[in-house]
N, C-alpha and C positions, 0 to 999 in steps of 0.2 A: 166595373165589374161588374159580373155577372152572377146570381143568385138563384139556383135552379132547384124546382121540388117538383115528383112527380107523384101523383097519386095512382095507384091500383084500384081500380075499384072490384068487387066480385064479379066472376065471371059469371052470367047468366046461359045458360045454354050454351057453352062452351064458345063464348064470346066473350074477351076482355077489353074494356075500357080503358086508357091511359090520358091521362091528363095532365100536361106538364105546362109548368105556369113558368118563364122568363122573366122575370125583374128585373128588368135594365132601364133605369129610370122612373119616372114619376108613374108611368102605365104601362101594367104587364099587359103580356102578350100571351095569351093560351093559343095552345096549339091541342089538338083532339087525334088521337088515333084509334079506330076502332077496326077488330079481326079477329079471330080465331088464335088463341093458344094453343102455338107450337109446341112440342116437345122439345127440352135441352138437349144440345148438342154437344158432346163431351170433348174438348180440345185435347190432342194426342202430346203429351209433355216431350219438351225439346230432353234429348240424352243431355246427360252429365260425362264428364270425363273424369274417370279417378285416377286422382295422382297424391303424392305425397309430397306437400310444400317443403319446400328449400328453408333447413335452419343455418345452414351455412351463410357468414358474413360475405358480406361483396360480391355477392353470386346471385345468378337466377336460370330459370334453366328454361329454353323455350321450347323442347321436347317433350313439354309435360301433354301439350296434343299435338295431333297429325297435323300434316299439310290442309289447307286452305289458302283463299284468295279474297280479297276485298272486292265486291260490285263495281265492278266499272266507273258506276256513276256515283261514286264515294271517292274518299282521300283521307289517309291516316298519316302523315308525316314522323318519322321515329328521329327525335330527337332527346331521346331517353338513355341511360348510363346501361356502358356495357356489352354496346357491341360487340366489341373488341372480344371478348371471349367467346363469341360465334363465329366473324365474317371470316377467318384465317381456315375454319373448318370447311365454311359454305357461304360463299360472301352474298350467296340469293336466300340465304334461309329465314329473314325479315320477311321479306318478300310472298313469303309463303305461313307466315305466321301475322296476316291480316294488314301486316304496313305495304303502303303505295310507294312510300318516296322517303328518301333520309336527306337530312340539313345533312349539309357541306359539315360542319363539325364533326360528326360521325361516320363520315364516308372514310372508307381506308386508303392507303397511299395510291394504291392501283386504279382509284375510281377518278381521280383528276390530278390536272396538272398545277403549277405552280413554280416557282424564283425558285422555291424548296423542295421540289417535288416533281423535277423536268421527266421530260416524256419522249420519245423519238422521233422524227418527223413524221408524218401521216397518222398517226396516233389518236386514234377515239375512242373516249370512254365507252365501258360496257353500258353503262348508265342510259337509260333510254331519258328524254327529257321529261317524261312525264315523273321519274324517279329520282330526280333530284330538286333540294331544297336549298332556299337559303336563309337565315336570320341576320337583319342588319341591326345592329342595337347600336346605342348613343352615343359608343366609342369610335363607330366608324366615321363619323361627321365628325366630333367633339374633336377626336386627337389628331395627330398630322395623317396628310397631308393638307387635309380642307381648315381646321381650328376652327369651326363653328361651334361657339361657345353657347347658342340657339337650341343645340343638341342635348345639351343638357340642365336648359334653363330657361323656358319658356318665354321669361321675360325679358330675354335679351331680344325678341323677336325687331324691334322698332333697329337694331343696328345690325341686322343679319341681312346679308346680299343675296337677292333672288340671281342677278345674272350682273357679272362683272363687266364694266365697260373692255372693250377691244383694247390691248394692250396693253392693260395692268399689269403690275406686276404681282398680285396679288390673285389672283386669275381663279387660281383653287379655292381660295377662301368666298364658294359661293354654293347655294344648295345645287344649281343647275348643273356645274363643276363636279360637285359629290354625284349625283344620279349619270350624268355623259361616265364617270369612269365604272360603272355598274356594269355597262355594256359591253366589257372585258369577261364577263361570265362567259360568254362563249370558249373563252382560249383555256380556260379550265379542263372544258372536257374534249378539245379541237375538233369543233363543228361551227366553226364562224361563218354566216352567211358568206356570199361572195361580193356582194354590194358592200356592206358595212359591218362593223362590226356590234352585236347583238346580245344582251342577255338568253342563255338556252334553259335556265332555270323553269323548272314548271311550275314552282310556287316561290314566291319572297313575300315573306313576311318582316315587318317593323317592329322593333322592340325598341323604340326609344326614352318611352316614357317620362314623357317632358311637359303633359298634360297639364299639368297644374299651373297656375298661376298663383303670386304674391300681388300683383297688381290687376285688378279689372279693367283697366283703362289698355290693357297692353290684348284685349281680345281679337279685338278686329286685327291686329299684328298678326296673330298667332293661327289664325282660320288662315289670314292668304298664304301664309308660310306652307301649312298642311297640303293646303291645294295646291298651290306652284309645285311642291315636292313630288305629287302623287303626277301631275300633269304629265311633269318634264322626266321622271321616271318611265312614263309608258311612252318615249319618242325611244328609247334605247332598249325594248324588252322586242322579246319575239310575240307573233300574233296569240301563241298558245299561253305564254306567261301570263297567270295572275299573281293579284299583288291586293295585301290587305296590312292590317295594323292591330296589334294590342288594342290601343287606342288611337283616336277616338271610338266609342261603339254607342249606338243611341241612348243607349242605358245600360249604368254598371251598379247592380246592385250589390255589390260586396259580398255575397255570398249572404244574404239577408232574406230575401225571397218575401218583402214586405208587400202589404196590400195597397198600398198607395204604388206600387212601382207599376202596378196594371193600370192609372190613369194618367201617368207620369206624359209628359212632353220629352222630343228628343233632347238630348245633351247639345248645349250652344255650339261646343268644337265640331260635331255633328254637320248640326243640320244650316249654320250661318253661312251667309252667301260670299264671296271673298270680294273684297272691295277697297279700291285704293286709302290708303291714308296720305297725312302731309307729306310724307318722306318717300312713301313704297316704291313710286315711280320713279324717283332718283336712285333708288337700289336695284334696280331693274324688274318690278312687277310688272308684266304684260298684261294692257286691257284686255286680252284673251281670256283671262279667267275670271275676270269681274261677274259678280252673278252664279257662279258657279260654288260648289261647296267641296268640302273632302269628298263626300259619299259619291260624287259625281265619276270620282276618276278610281275608285278602286272597284276590286271584283267582287272580293267576299268582306262580310263585317266579322269579328270575332269575340264575340262575349261568351262570359265565361267566367271563372272566379277559380282560384286555389282555396283550398281547405286551410284550415287551421284547425288548432289539437281538438275542440269543444264537437267539432263535426264527426270526429272519430269516438267519442265519450259516448257511451252506453248508458252512462249512471246517471245523466242528469236529463233535463227537461227539453225537449226539442220542437215542442208546439205552440208555442204563443207568437204571435205576430213578429216580434224581433227576434226567438230563437232562432241559432246556426244550426242547420239540419242540412245532412246533404244532397238527398234527393229534393228538396224543397227547391234548393238552389240548384243544384244542375238541370233540372227544367223550369224552375221559375224564369232564372236569365233567360232562355232560349223563349219560350212562351211569349216573355216580355217585349224580347227585341226584333220577333218575327211578326210582331203587331207593327213596330215604328218602322221597320224596314225590310222590303221586298227582296233585301240584297242576301246572297247563300252566306250560310254561317259556317265558320271552324272554330271551335273555341280551342284553348291553349288547358291541358288535364295535364296534372301530376301527382302523384298519387303517394307523397308524404306531405307533412302539415308547411304550409309556410310559414315563413319567420315573420312573428308579432310578440313583443315584448307585452304587450296591452293585455295577451290573452295568458292563462297558466298554459305548460307546456310547448309553449310553440315559440319560445326563445332562437330553438336552434329546432332543422328540419329533420328531426329522428325519429318521429314516429308514422310509422306506415299506414296506409288506408286498411282497415279491419276486410278480413276476407268477401264479406258480401258487399260492402261498400264499391273495393275495387273488381269486381265482377260485374256489378250494378252500375260502376260508371261506363263500362265496357259495353250496356245491354241497353237500357235504359237512353242514354244521351240519343240515338242514333232513330230512336221513334220520338225524337221533337220534327223529325224532316231533315237535322244538320247536314251539312254538304260533307262535312268533314273535320277534322282533328287535330293538334298536333300534338305528340305526348314527347313531353318535354322532363328534363332533371336536371339539378345544379352540378351532379356531375358528369362524367363523359366517358371517360377509362376505368375501371373498376380491376381488383388485385384480392382476387378472395381469399380466405381464412389469412389474412393479416392479424397481428396479437393486438389486443386490445391497447390503443392508445395511452402510455402513461399519463399526458397532460390531458386534464380533464378537459377541456374546452375544445380538443379533437377527438373528443369519445360522439356516437352515436352520429358520423358523420361520413358521407361518403363511402368508404370502404371498413365501416365499423356498421354497415347497417345492414340489417336483412330486406333483401330483395323479393321475398317469396307474393307481394303484393305485384310486381309483376307478371306470374304466376297465374295469378287470380287474373288479371285482365286478359290475359290473351285467353285465358279459358272462357270467358264470357264473349271475347270476339269469336271464338270456335262455335260454341251458343248458337250465338246470332247468326255468322254467316256461311259457317260451313252448311249448317241446316235449314236458313231459311234468305240465302243470298239470291235467290230468283226473284223472292218479290221485291228488290231492291231493284228496280228494271224499268224508274221513269215515270212508271202509271201506278205507283202505288198513292194512299192515303194516308195521312198523316190526321188521327182523329185527335193527339193532345187533349185539350180541356173538352173536348166533345164525346171524350169516351164515357158512356152512361153504365152507371155502378149501383149495385144495391148494397148493404150491409145487415140489411133485417129482413132478408130470405123473400125477396121483392116487394113488399110491405110500400116503401118508397124510393124514390130513383136520381140519384143526382149526376149534376155534369161540373165537375170541380176544376179547378188550376189549379195548380202547384202550392198556392197558397193557402187556400181552401182545405186542401186535401193536408195539409202539416197542422192546420189551427183546428182543424176536424175530427183530427187524431183516428182516421182512417185507413185503412191500406191504398197503397197508390198502383193505379192502373192504369196502363197504357195500352192502344191498340191502333192497327196497323191493317189497314185494308187493300187488297188487292183482288180486282175480280171479285170472285167466289172465295177467297181465301183471307181469312182473320187470323193474325198474329196477335197474342198479347203476354203482353209482361205485366208483372203483378208484385207486389211484396210488404210486408208489413215493414215499415224500418225501424229499427232501434227491438224490434220483438224478440223475445227472454226465450231459451229455447226452452222445448216443451209446451210453447205459447205458439195454440194454435185458431188461424181464424177463416173466416171464408167472405168471399168478395163473389157478388154475381156481376156479369157481365153483358150487354146484351147492342144488340145493331140492329135498329129497325129503320131500314133506308137502304134507298135504292131496291127498292124490291126485296131485300131480305129481312127476315123475323130470327134473327139469331141470339138462345140465350144461350150461358153456362155459368158453370159455377167452378171456382177458383179454390182451393184448398191450398193455405198456407201456413207454412209451421217456421217460426224463428223468424231470423230475417231472410230466411232465402230467399234468393230471386227465382221466381216461378217464370216459366216460359214453355208457352204452349200453342197447336196450331189448330185449327179445324178448318173444314170446306161447310160452305155456309148453303143453305137449301135455299132458291126462292118462293116467294110466300105463296104461291101455289104451289108448288113440289111438298113446301114445309106440311100445308093443310091435309096432300093426299096422303103423304108418310102417317102424317097423326090419325 
């Protein structure tokens, strides 16, 4: 972990001297910058769209903003609730509201074919491969026809078959056969290649959630099966199909963004190489995966965390190292995992609290993310350099305006929720990508914890990671640079109405001397952009 302290000495004859101490280990490294002080450059605030959030239960309106699309370099899969409210009117609406693909469970019947949803000969789906996504839960392997108990319990690894012997009556009870049958994905869309069946989904997400073990002696078998599962799947997917899993990830912070996360090592299930055990070869494990890891066979990692109710509670403290903090968690999970692995990142996102009896008001998924949090998730997440997200909900179809259920246990879930949080989220996407999508062309630079800020008018400057921003209780600011363009997002999390703060942001690198002041109101999500001047141009202008 690094601590940063920058001192601005008084300017002498128009020259400022900046000393920056980077404390990383026992020996501090001091760098000195000397140059003329340029004038501040004002950011142009990104417009906001005025809309009245819905108060209807079981409903949300995608038309709180107009059309826009996600940059081609990014991915956002819709696996949320209520596509049925809008798809009949316009099947492509969500693709013009920032989403780039639809999970199969949210597809309309005329978008895919199955035994229960037949199509005529020669039919091909209107969905392009890049617009198709498939989520595989633990039931896919645990239930018929595969009956793989390991899918529900990692401790079942020592009795799980990799490949069954040829002619075995239980041939489907194996990881290899379960992966082979995913090749039929092309049948869903009527575009199987001529040589052999291959999955033509653009994304495949695993969500089997069996990574925990009761017996640590089963670790090697668990590692072997995860590695083999992904290796086997790659034989049955198209060249463009990308695969990943909600677990394992290099580090799961579970929403805490603690200081110790920044010095942690990758999780064993992520990094441990496959190795033959006493019985694995008998159960069909090939020597080809020996020495390989789960991470070697996936295209993207999926670090991220669902929120609990405390993250939505503005009345409690959020600034201790162990406190739950919506933005500290959102950024911290990405900062830590990008250090531990170069794999692209796709996070699962949910705008209601996840269920946990250990936390007050979290026994049911009844609490929606407050407006600034819902909008902030849609903006700040992309400032981490993440490749994509999967927007999820525990509901699929919605029926608006249903009466409140008489049974207490059925209240405040599903159709009994207000989904205005979806509208704030899409508004955040619209602000970022409608107005600044050109910056996400693959040449952008994400500053992350190298974003340099000051809260004392420029007397001292700091570069903080998400945990340090949280524990120092200062505004969060992150910047993206692309050529001479700089885009800044900033907020004071949990800020009270009428509470105003200032944060200065500067970028002195690549020949630029950029300074600006951001004025923050309450917990509003600020987004602004500016054209930076090169050093010589700045001096001439001054």
